[in-house]
N, C-alpha and C positions, 0 to 999 in steps of 0.2 A: 493433294492444295491443300491450304488451308481456308477456313475462310477469310482472313484478312486478304488473303495470294487473291481470293477470289474476288472480292469486294473491289481490287488492286486491278483487279487487269480487269473487270466490267466498266469502272473509268475510265479504261483507256480505250474503249470503244468511241468515246467523243473529244468532234475536237473544242469543244469549247462546253464546260460541266456550269451549267447555274445551278443547278440542283446539287449542290457539292454540300451540304452542310453534314457533317461527322453523323449525327445524332439518327436525323433523318433517313442516311443512308445505311448506317447501319440496321434498322428499321425492315429497311425494304428489305438488308440480305438477308434476316430473319425469319420475315415476310416465304421470301423465296424458298430457304431452306424449310420453310413450314409446310408449302405447300406441293412441293417434292415429297415431303414424310406423309403430307395426309394423302395423294394424290399417286403414287409410284412406291412406296415405303423403299426400305432397305432392311434385307431379314440377313443376322449376323447368326452363327452356330455357336455353344460352348457344349464341353463335351463333361461330363459328370464322373467322366472316369469308374471308379468300381462304387464312387457315394452315389445316394439318392436324393443329396442337398446340396448346394450351390451358393455362394456368395453371388448375388443379383448382381450381373455385368455393369461394367463402365457406361453409360448412353441408352441402356435398358428402357423400355419403353413399356411392352405390353409381351408374353408369348404365345408365339406364333402357335405351334404344334411341338411336343413330346415323342420320344421314340427313346426303343430301347436299339441295341445291336442289331437286330435282325431287322429292324424297321417298323415294329408291331407301336399301336399309338397307345399313351403312357400319358393315363391325367395330372396338371402340375400344375404347381400354383404358386404365388408370392406370400411367401408369411415372414412379419421381420425381417424385412432384409435378405431374407435367400428363397432360392427357388426351389423348392419340394418338388417330387417328381414321385407319386405314387406305386410301389412296387407289389408286383402278383408276381405271387411261384414262377407262375411261366419264363419270367422278366430273363432276360441275358440279357447284362451288363455289358459297353460299359452306354447310359442313357445320354442324348443327344438334346439338347434342347436348341429351338432355334425362336428368336425371339426377334422380335420390330425395333429397330432404331431409332431413337429419340434424336433428331437433329439438332432441333433446337435447342438442345443442350449442348452442344458443341462449342467448349473457347474458340476466340479467334484465333488460336494459333497453334490448332489439331489439327491434324491431316483427318481431311474427310472419307468416307468410303470411296472405293474406287468407285468407277462408272457411274456417278453421278453427277459431275461437276461438266461437264459441258449442256446439261441440259438447267441446269443450278443458274449457269451463267451465263443461258439465252433467255432465260424467265428474270432474272437480274437486270439483267439491258435493257429486260423492254419493260422493267418496274422503274427506269429509271427515264427512261426514254420518254415517258408517259408526262411527270412531269417537267422534265429537261423543255420538248418540245415545247409546250405551255406557255415556259417562260422564257424561250428565245417567240415564240409569236406576239409576246407583251411586246417582246425587244422591240422587235420591229417594227411591229404597228407605233409605239412610241415614238422612233429617232425618223420614221418614214419611209422605212427600205424595206424595200420587195427580197421575198425569198420563198424555194419552194421545199414547205413541210407537207410532212403527212399529217394528214388530220386525225383526231380524235379516234375516228371511227376508225382508221388504218390499224392506227397504232396499240388498242383496245384488241383488233381484231387477230391482231401477233398476239399481244401476249395469252389471247383464247387460244391459239392454236398452240401452243408451247404445253399449255395443260391439257390441251387433248393429249399433245406426246408424249408428259408427263404418263397420262393413264393408259396407255400404252405397253411405257415401260414398268406397269406395273409390275411387282416384285412376287413371287411365285413360291405361296406356301410347300414344303416338301410332301410329296406324299409320305403316307405313314397304313398300315393294313389296322383296321380297326375289328380288334374280337374280344368276342365277350366271355 
């Protein structure tokens, strides 16, 4: 699913969407992706094959860990747009670099990493629901109508629970062996 499709699906959760400014919704989408990035994170990997240096992949945020074919830890750094793994005489190629993904850099039409859509969608719906419910409440008051709406405290608690769920989905950095 792409970020654009995610936003479209989030909007479909509302019978009436008062909070429908495209720029504001895009900001909320980016906020949801950023919150998932900060609280849970996504780790991807790239193999360097027989090389010790490779171009930084798209959506690269930072290195989580680098290892050789036997699982031994290796120092790795980013220099001039290249990931460089420090080789040792005891190294066994290929090297694998696990890195954190920059979710905020995704274009609206790029497919997001698998496994994040459900939680990000829930968080985005919760983010939209807060201002949308506030506007609904003001409209009901202005027109003298009655309606059952969740309180701001309930909406904020729902949002905070989803953040807790994100933390429980935290990406796990692969194990490596550290030898001196």
